[in-house]
N, C-alpha and C positions, 0 to 999 in steps of 0.2 A: 720826832724821835729818830728812829733808825731809818725811816723811809724818806725819800724825796723824789719828786717827779718834776719833769720839765714840760712846760707848756709854751707853744709857739702859735701865735695868731697872725694871720695875714688877711688883709681886706682886698678882694679882687677889684680890678679896675671898674670904674663906673659903667654900669650897664651890662657887666659880665656876670653870668650866673655860675657859681662854683659850689661852695659848701662841701668841701672834701674833708675827710678825717683820716689821719694816720694815728693809729691807736695801738700801743704796746704796753699794757699793764700786766697781763697774765705772765706767770701764775700769781694768784692772790695768796702768796705765801713764799717760802724759800725757793730759789731757783732749783729746778730738778724735781720739785714736788708737783702734785696735782693742784695744789692750792685749795682754798676754801670755796665751796659752792654757795655758802651763805655767811653773811655777817649779821648775826641776830636773825631777823626776819627778812632781811634784804638779800635778794639773789644777786650774786656777783655777775652772773651772765647778763643781767640787765644793764650793766655799766656801759658797754660799748654801744648798744642801740640808743641809749639815752644821749650819749655824746654825738652819735651820728645824726640823730634827729635835730639836735641843737645846731650842729654845724650847717645842716641843710637849710633850716628855716632862718638862721641868722645870716646865711650866705657868707660864711667865714671858712677859710681854710685853717683847720685846727690840727695841731700835732700834740699828742699827749704820750709821754714816754716815762716809764718807770726806770729810774736810774739806780736806786737802791731800795731795799725794803723786804723784810720777811713777814711782817705783820699785816694781814689783810686790811684790817681797820685803818691802819696808818697809811697804807698804800692808797686807798680810796680817798681818805681825808687829805693827804698831801696833794693829790691830783686836783681836787676841788679848790683847795687853797691856791695852787699854782695857777689855775684858770682864773680865779677871782683877781689875783694880783696882776696877771698878764692883761686881763680885760681893763683894769684900772689904768695900767700903763699905756695901753692902746688908746683909751679914751683921752688920756692926757696928751698923747702925741697928736691925736686928731684935733684936739682943742687948743693945741700949742700952749698948754699950761706949763710954762718953764719952771714954775716953783714946785712942781710935784715930781717925785721920783719914787716909784714903787717897783722893786725887783728888777732894776736895770743897772747897767754899768755907768749911767750918767752921773754927773756931779750932783751932790746934794748941797743945797744952799739954805734950806729952811733953818731958822734959828728958833730956839725955844723962848718962852716968855722970860724976860730979863729977871723977873722976880723969882724964877725957878732955876737959878744958876746951878749947873750940874758939875760938881767937883767933889773929890775925896782925896784923903791922904792917910797913909798907914805906915807905921814904922814897927819893925819887929827885930828882935835879936835873940839868937840862940847860940849854943856853943859852936855851931857850924857857920852861921852867917849873921851879918848885920845889914839890914835893908831899910831904906826909906823910899817909898814910892808915892807919887802924887799924880792924879789925872784931873784934867779940866776939859770936859767934853765940849765946852764952848770957848775954850782958849785957842791960842794960835799954835799951830804945829811948829812954827819957827822958833818957839820958846822951849821946845823939847830938848832935854839933855839926858843922856844915858851913860852911866859909867859902872860897869859890873866887874871889870877886870878880865872879861872875856871879849875880845874884839869882835868876834863873829856874832855873839849874842847881842852886843851893842848895836851892830849894824842891822840885824834883823828887827830889833825893837824900834830903832830909828825909822826903818823903812815902813813898818806897820803904822807908827804914829803919823808919819808923813802922809800916807795914803788915807788914813782915817781922818785927817785934818783936825786933830785935837792935840792938846798939850800933854805930854807925858814926861815926867821927871823921875829918873831912877838913879839912886846912889846906893851901891852895894859893895860889900867886901865879904869874902868867904874863904873857906879852906881849900884854895886852889892848889895847895901843895899836895893834896890828896887827889882830887880830880875836879871836873867841872860840874858834877852832878848836883851837889847841894846848892851851889850858887844859882845854877840855871833853874832848878826846881823851885826854890824859895822865891826867886824874883818873879817867875811866872805865876806862882800862887798868889803873890801879893798884887801883881798887876790885875789878875782876874778879880780879886777881892775889891780893889778900889773901883774897877769898872762897874761891878755890881752895886756897890754903895752909891756911886755917882748917879747911876740910872734910877735908883729909888724904886718906885712902883712901876716904872717904865710907861707911865700914862702918857698918851699922845705920840709915842714913838712909832715909827714904821714897823718895828719889831723884826721883820724878816728882810733878808737881802741876798743878792747873788752878784758875784763879781769875778772877773778874770784878770790876770796880770801876766805879762810876758817879760822875761829877762833873758836876753840871748835867744837860744833855741828852746828854752823852757817856757811852758805855758801851764798855769795852774788855775783851777776854778775853785771858789769857796762859796758854799751856801750856808747861811746861818740863820738862827732863830733865837731871839731873846726870850726863850720859852720858860725859863725857870726849871727846866728839866735838863740837867747837864748830860751831854753826850758828845763824843767825838768819833767820827769815822774818818780815818786818815789813810788815803791811798798812796802816800809818798813812800817809795822804797829806795833806800840808798845802798850802793855797793861798797862805797869807801867807808873807812872807819871814822874819819874826821873831815870836817869842812873848816879849813883854817885851824883855829884853836878850840873848836867846839866839836864834841863827839856827835856823830850823826844820829845816834839813838836819842840824843837830847833834843833834837828838832821835834820829834813826836811828843816828847815829854813837855816841851815848851807849849805847844798848841793845846795839848790835853789839859795841862794845869791851868792855862788861861781860860779855856772853855768851861772846865768844871767849876772853877771858882767864880767865874762871871755868870754862872747859872744859865749857860746857853748851849744850844745844840748846834753842831758845826760838822760839815762834810768838806773834806779837802780832796780834790780830784785832779790827777794829771790830765790835762786837756791837750796833750801833744803825743808824739810817737814814742815817748818813754826814754828818749836819748837826752843829750845835752849835758852841760857841765852841772855837777851836783850843787855847787855853790849857787848857780843861777836858779836851780830848782827851789832851793831853800828860800832865796830872796823873793822869787816869784810867789811862793806860798805866803810869805809874810806880807807882801804888797797886796795880794788878793784878799787876804784876811783883813787887812786894814781898810781896803776899799769897801769890803762887805760890811764891816763894822760901821763905816760912815753912813751907809744906807740904813742899817738897823737902828742906830741911835738918833737919826734925824727925826725931828718932830714934824708930823703931818698936821697942819692947822685944821684940816677937815675933820679930824677926830675930836676936836674940841676938848682935848685933855682926857679922852676916854682911853682905856686900855684896849689894845688891838686883840681882842679875844671875843668870840661869840658867847663865851661863858660869863664875860664881864669881869674876869679876874684871871691872872696868871698864877695857877696853883703850883706849889712846889711838890 
């Protein structure tokens, strides 16, 4: 949901005793508050000693940082999930399992069962727009085509699909004599809808991902979860009114509409000093979003078709 945490694990050199912990989760609530002392019967004060003991006895250097979050339950839950994903990635690295990628920026090469080809197409027409969107999660990004009548929007969607390594085809026309709002919004809504339909139950998917992308001096990080709980927290701030022929306010609308209709949780974060060309910032966000999607939709064969949820289902 609205919380996300970062976990970094480091294995000390052979024969070296370490087991350090960098821990920054408090407050267990909104910044500036005292936070919660208890989550149900669980005392939040026990969280740091738990991780300290784990780091010591596992002889791991552990970093756990709260990046965002106001809900104590979500903060703690996100931290445990971050540790689990990071541990899996560390084990894969140690075992040199090149077919596995969980919560890293590495390439994803896992392919789903050919009998479960993941694709969807949707066409919609209103008095404002006419749109036809198709996505093939197992198709070739080189077959992607985007034509919306807004060159900057085309470029952002092309960059996203390129990094996601799936085929996206968008053909749209809209009331651009008014402005770019309806076309951008309706295209993004439809892209999100076909993504959600193509993913189906999301069984076997990695579900979560994290990626960064750099364009020029701009560097953006995206964290996402195919959670069936739509949410976007976007840290991008634009000073200019437009980027090319796209209103900068529509950049947020683009990502929000995709995330909401794809039934996913996403965080977009500036990972630089806040400067740089704003066109580069928008492109870096699109590329990081695509790279993150690539990780999320990739099928992990170890899940044997099971949904990546301790509940056994992704509730809406």
